[in-house]
DODREN-468095 format. One record per residue: z negated, x negated, y of N, C-alpha, C in turn; residue number from 1; residue in three letters. Coordinates in steps of 0.02 Angstrom, whole numbers. Each point is the difference from the previous one (the first is absolute). Layout:
+--------+--------+--------+--------+--------+--------+--------+--------+--------+-----+------+
|     nZ |     nX |     nY |    caZ |    caX |    caY |     cZ |     cX |     cY | seq | type |
+--------+--------+--------+--------+--------+--------+--------+--------+--------+-----+------+
|      Z |      X |      Y |      Z |      X |      Y |      Z |      X |      Y | NUM |  ALA |
...
+--------+--------+--------+--------+--------+--------+--------+--------+--------+-----+------+
//
This chain:
+--------+--------+--------+--------+--------+--------+--------+--------+--------+-----+------+
|     nZ |     nX |     nY |    caZ |    caX |    caY |     cZ |     cX |     cY | seq | type |
+--------+--------+--------+--------+--------+--------+--------+--------+--------+-----+------+
|      0 |    -42 |    -58 |      3 |     41 |     56 |      1 |    -46 |     67 |   1 |  UNK |
|    -47 |    -48 |     -5 |      1 |    -48 |     59 |     69 |    -26 |     17 |   2 |  UNK |
|     30 |    -18 |    -55 |     71 |    -37 |      5 |     48 |     49 |     29 |   3 |  UNK |
|     -1 |     62 |    -13 |     43 |     53 |     24 |    -17 |      7 |     75 |   4 |  UNK |
|    -62 |      0 |     16 |    -10 |     10 |     73 |     12 |    -62 |     38 |   5 |  UNK |
|      2 |    -54 |    -23 |     26 |    -64 |     31 |     74 |      6 |     13 |   6 |  UNK |
|     34 |     20 |    -51 |     77 |      1 |      1 |     21 |     57 |     54 |   7 |  UNK |
|    -38 |     55 |     -2 |     18 |     54 |     49 |    -18 |    -27 |     77 |   8 |  UNK |
|    -54 |    -32 |      4 |    -13 |    -32 |     66 |     48 |    -47 |     24 |   9 |  UNK |
|     20 |    -47 |    -40 |     57 |    -45 |     12 |     59 |     30 |     18 |  10 |  UNK |
|     26 |     57 |    -39 |     57 |     36 |     16 |     -7 |     31 |     71 |  11 |  UNK |
|    -56 |     28 |     16 |     -8 |     39 |     62 |      5 |    -57 |     56 |  12 |  UNK |
|    -33 |    -53 |     -7 |      0 |    -50 |     50 |     73 |    -29 |      8 |  13 |  UNK |
|     39 |     -2 |    -52 |     72 |    -23 |      6 |     40 |     58 |     39 |  14 |  UNK |
|    -11 |     59 |    -16 |     36 |     57 |     39 |    -14 |     -6 |     74 |  15 |  UNK |
|    -65 |    -11 |     16 |    -20 |     -2 |     71 |     32 |    -58 |     35 |  16 |  UNK |
|      8 |    -55 |    -35 |     27 |    -61 |     39 |     80 |      5 |      7 |  17 |  UNK |
|     27 |     46 |    -40 |     76 |      3 |      5 |     24 |     45 |     59 |  18 |  UNK |
|    -45 |     36 |     27 |     12 |     44 |     55 |     10 |    -39 |     61 |  19 |  UNK |
|     13 |     37 |     54 |     15 |    -34 |     63 |    -64 |    -37 |     31 |  20 |  UNK |
|     16 |    -51 |     38 |    -60 |    -30 |     40 |     -3 |     37 |     62 |  21 |  UNK |
|    -63 |     16 |     25 |    -12 |     46 |     56 |     -7 |    -44 |     55 |  22 |  UNK |
|     28 |     16 |     59 |    -10 |    -33 |     62 |    -47 |     42 |     45 |  23 |  UNK |
|    -48 |    -26 |     29 |    -48 |     33 |     41 |    -12 |    -34 |     69 |  24 |  UNK |
|    -15 |     42 |     48 |    -14 |    -33 |     66 |    -70 |    -20 |      8 |  25 |  UNK |
|    -21 |    -24 |     61 |    -71 |    -22 |      5 |    -53 |     58 |     -7 |  26 |  UNK |
|     26 |     59 |      1 |    -52 |     54 |     -8 |     10 |     32 |    -76 |  27 |  UNK |
|     29 |    -40 |    -41 |     10 |     23 |    -71 |     42 |     59 |     -8 |  28 |  UNK |
|     42 |     18 |     46 |     54 |     52 |    -16 |     57 |    -25 |    -30 |  29 |  UNK |
|     23 |     33 |    -46 |     58 |    -24 |    -34 |     61 |      9 |     38 |  30 |  UNK |
|     38 |    -56 |     16 |     61 |      3 |     43 |     63 |     -5 |    -49 |  31 |  UNK |
|     -9 |    -16 |    -62 |     60 |    -13 |    -40 |    -15 |    -30 |    -68 |  32 |  UNK |
|     54 |     -7 |    -38 |     -6 |    -24 |    -66 |     58 |    -45 |    -17 |  33 |  UNK |
|    -10 |    -55 |    -42 |     55 |    -37 |    -24 |      1 |      1 |    -78 |  34 |  UNK |
|     51 |     32 |    -24 |      9 |     11 |    -73 |     24 |    -67 |    -29 |  35 |  UNK |
|    -14 |     -6 |    -74 |     21 |    -50 |    -35 |     74 |    -21 |      3 |  36 |  UNK |
|     40 |     52 |      9 |     73 |     -9 |      4 |     26 |    -27 |     69 |  37 |  UNK |
|    -48 |     -8 |     48 |     15 |    -22 |     68 |      9 |     54 |     49 |  38 |  UNK |
|     -3 |     65 |    -22 |     10 |     56 |     44 |    -60 |      1 |     47 |  39 |  UNK |
|      7 |     12 |     62 |    -58 |      7 |     51 |     -2 |     69 |     26 |  40 |  UNK |
|    -55 |     27 |     -6 |     -8 |     77 |     25 |    -50 |     -4 |     57 |  41 |  UNK |
|      2 |     56 |     46 |    -51 |     11 |     45 |    -58 |     37 |    -34 |  42 |  UNK |
|    -44 |     16 |     38 |    -64 |     38 |    -22 |     15 |     67 |    -29 |  43 |  UNK |
|     55 |     35 |     17 |     21 |     56 |    -31 |     47 |     -1 |    -60 |  44 |  UNK |
|      3 |    -66 |    -22 |     44 |    -16 |    -56 |     80 |      6 |     14 |  45 |  UNK |
|     18 |     -3 |     60 |     69 |      0 |     18 |     26 |    -75 |      2 |  46 |  UNK |
|     53 |    -10 |    -30 |     28 |    -68 |     -8 |     22 |    -24 |     67 |  47 |  UNK |
|    -26 |    -55 |     20 |     22 |    -33 |     68 |     38 |    -59 |     -8 |  48 |  UNK |
|      2 |    -29 |    -65 |     38 |    -62 |    -11 |     -9 |    -21 |    -66 |  49 |  UNK |
|     36 |    -62 |    -13 |      8 |    -28 |    -67 |     -5 |    -74 |     10 |  50 |  UNK |
|    -32 |    -37 |    -45 |     -7 |    -69 |     -2 |     35 |    -24 |    -63 |  51 |  UNK |
|     52 |    -34 |     -4 |     38 |    -21 |    -60 |    -34 |    -68 |    -25 |  52 |  UNK |
|     10 |    -11 |    -68 |    -24 |    -60 |    -31 |     28 |    -62 |     34 |  53 |  UNK |
|     59 |      6 |     25 |     34 |    -65 |     33 |    -30 |     -9 |     73 |  54 |  UNK |
|    -49 |     43 |     26 |    -29 |     -9 |     67 |     35 |     44 |     52 |  55 |  UNK |
|     58 |     39 |    -18 |     29 |     43 |     41 |    -44 |     59 |     23 |  56 |  UNK |
|    -11 |      9 |     62 |    -38 |     59 |     28 |     50 |     48 |     24 |  57 |  UNK |
|     -4 |     63 |    -28 |     48 |     54 |     24 |    -42 |     63 |     24 |  58 |  UNK |
|     26 |     36 |     52 |    -29 |     55 |     21 |     14 |     60 |    -52 |  59 |  UNK |
|    -19 |     58 |     13 |      1 |     56 |    -49 |     71 |     24 |     -8 |  60 |  UNK |
|     48 |    -20 |     41 |     70 |     11 |    -14 |     37 |    -56 |    -36 |  61 |  UNK |
|    -43 |    -45 |    -27 |     27 |    -65 |    -26 |     39 |    -48 |     40 |  62 |  UNK |
|     -8 |      3 |     62 |     32 |    -49 |     50 |    -48 |    -57 |      3 |  63 |  UNK |
|     26 |    -63 |     -5 |    -40 |    -63 |     -1 |    -29 |     -4 |     73 |  64 |  UNK |
|    -64 |    -10 |      1 |    -36 |     -5 |     65 |    -29 |    -78 |      5 |  65 |  UNK |
|     -1 |    -36 |    -51 |    -26 |    -69 |     -1 |      1 |    -28 |    -74 |  66 |  UNK |
|    -35 |    -58 |      4 |    -10 |    -36 |    -63 |    -65 |    -33 |      4 |  67 |  UNK |
|    -35 |      8 |    -59 |    -71 |    -31 |     -8 |     -2 |    -42 |    -61 |  68 |  UNK |
|     10 |    -65 |      5 |      3 |    -48 |    -52 |    -67 |    -32 |     -8 |  69 |  UNK |
|    -26 |     -9 |    -60 |    -59 |    -32 |    -15 |    -61 |     37 |     12 |  70 |  UNK |
|      5 |     66 |     13 |    -68 |     38 |      7 |      5 |     59 |    -50 |  71 |  UNK |
|    -52 |     33 |     -7 |     -5 |     54 |    -53 |     28 |     61 |     43 |  72 |  UNK |
|     18 |     52 |    -47 |     27 |     59 |     29 |    -51 |     32 |     50 |  73 |  UNK |
|    -66 |     -4 |    -19 |    -47 |     33 |     44 |     -6 |    -36 |     66 |  74 |  UNK |
|      4 |    -66 |      0 |     -5 |    -32 |     66 |     67 |     22 |     42 |  75 |  UNK |
|     55 |      3 |    -33 |     62 |     14 |     33 |     -3 |     70 |     28 |  76 |  UNK |
|    -29 |     48 |    -39 |     -6 |     73 |     26 |    -48 |     -4 |     61 |  77 |  UNK |
|    -49 |    -31 |     -5 |    -54 |     -2 |     59 |     37 |    -21 |     59 |  78 |  UNK |
|     40 |    -60 |     -6 |     33 |    -23 |     60 |     54 |     47 |     27 |  79 |  UNK |
|     47 |     24 |    -44 |     52 |     32 |     25 |    -11 |     76 |     13 |  80 |  UNK |
|    -38 |     33 |    -39 |     -4 |     74 |      1 |    -70 |     21 |     34 |  81 |  UNK |
|    -53 |    -39 |     -9 |    -65 |     30 |     28 |    -21 |    -39 |     59 |  82 |  UNK |
|     33 |    -58 |     12 |    -18 |    -35 |     62 |    -69 |    -18 |      6 |  83 |  UNK |
|    -42 |    -17 |    -54 |    -63 |    -24 |      7 |     -9 |    -70 |     16 |  84 |  UNK |
|     52 |    -43 |      4 |     -7 |    -67 |      8 |     19 |    -23 |     75 |  85 |  UNK |
|     -9 |     47 |     42 |     16 |    -10 |     73 |    -58 |    -46 |     31 |  86 |  UNK |
+--------+--------+--------+--------+--------+--------+--------+--------+--------+-----+------+
//
């Protein structure tokens, strides 16, 4: 029984980590999400952009708005779409 609970807990933790990363402002309000596939969404789950594996940053219409080489998709999303690095 203990082994089954351990496996279930590990599966639950894996599912939670696969979901989007949440972006919050300094008041802990959710301002957006970055999904594992590079999709960037606002706080209402509307797609505002995409970050491709090659570093290409695109808006919601898939127009290239920049490039982010050598940084994670989360950091690129913060810089391009949430403007938290001003």
